[in-house]
C-alpha positions, 0 to 999 in steps of 0.5 A, a space after each residue: 911721570 904721572 898721567 891723569 885721565 878723565 875718559 869713562 872707564 868701560 866696566 860693562 861687557 868686558 868680555 866683548 873686548 877682552 879675549 881673556 875675560 869670560 862673560 861670567 867673569 865680566 858680569 861678576 867684575 861689573 856687579 862688584 864694581 857697581 856695588 862698591 861704587 854704589 856704597 859711596 856714590 850715585 851713578 855716574 861718578 868720576 874716577 881719577 886714573 893716575 899711572 906712573 911709568 918710567 921712560 918710554 914704557 908708558 903702558 897703563 892698564 886702563 883700556 879706555 886710555 891706552 887700549 890694553 886688554 886682558 888676553 888670559 889669566 897669568 901664570 901660576 906663581 907669576 905674582 899677577 892676575 892677568 896677562 895684558 897687551 895692546 888691543 891693536 896688536 891682537 889678531 882678528 882671528 879668534 882661533 889663535 893659539 893661547 901662546 901667541 896671545 901671551 907673546 909680548 904681553 905684560 903681567 897685570 896685578 890689580 886689587 881694590 880697596 873699598 874705603 880708606 885714605 890715600 895712604 891706604 891706596 899707596 900702601 896697597 899699591 906698594 904691596 902689589 908692586 912687591 908681589 909682582 917683583 917676586 913672581 916667578 916670571 920675567 915679563 914686565 908687569 903693571 900693578 894697580 889699585 882701585 880705591 872705590 870710595 876715593 874714586 881713584 885708580 893708581 897704576 905703576 910699571 914694575 920692572 922685574 
């Protein structure tokens, strides 16, 4: 099932909402996204987010749509960049052990394509899906691609 979202993507101040993102990484991601979008568009611009998930597992890596946040970097060799989970499931105490944050988390692999065609986005997403499948971890994963010129985000559930 494909879902389309039109809510704003909050790319500013990620570290305030994602315990696994530092202020420095947040600034780096925000600046990078702003530069990539500015190559092609005047701010603000609309980005189409499409997620494809099977069955009842409708977890998407779009914070603004489904409330997922990065809780930390993923394990080495996992085939993913980050571990993510529902923001609502996070404890309010910021002193919680890292292990507890990773419990019930999903692996999240994301990549960006500055220019290209829809087929470019699809091919890169297929590679990212395979990358997470061949990772050395058993947690479910989400693979995603940001197409800056096309103004799209494509997300897919990956079962190990």
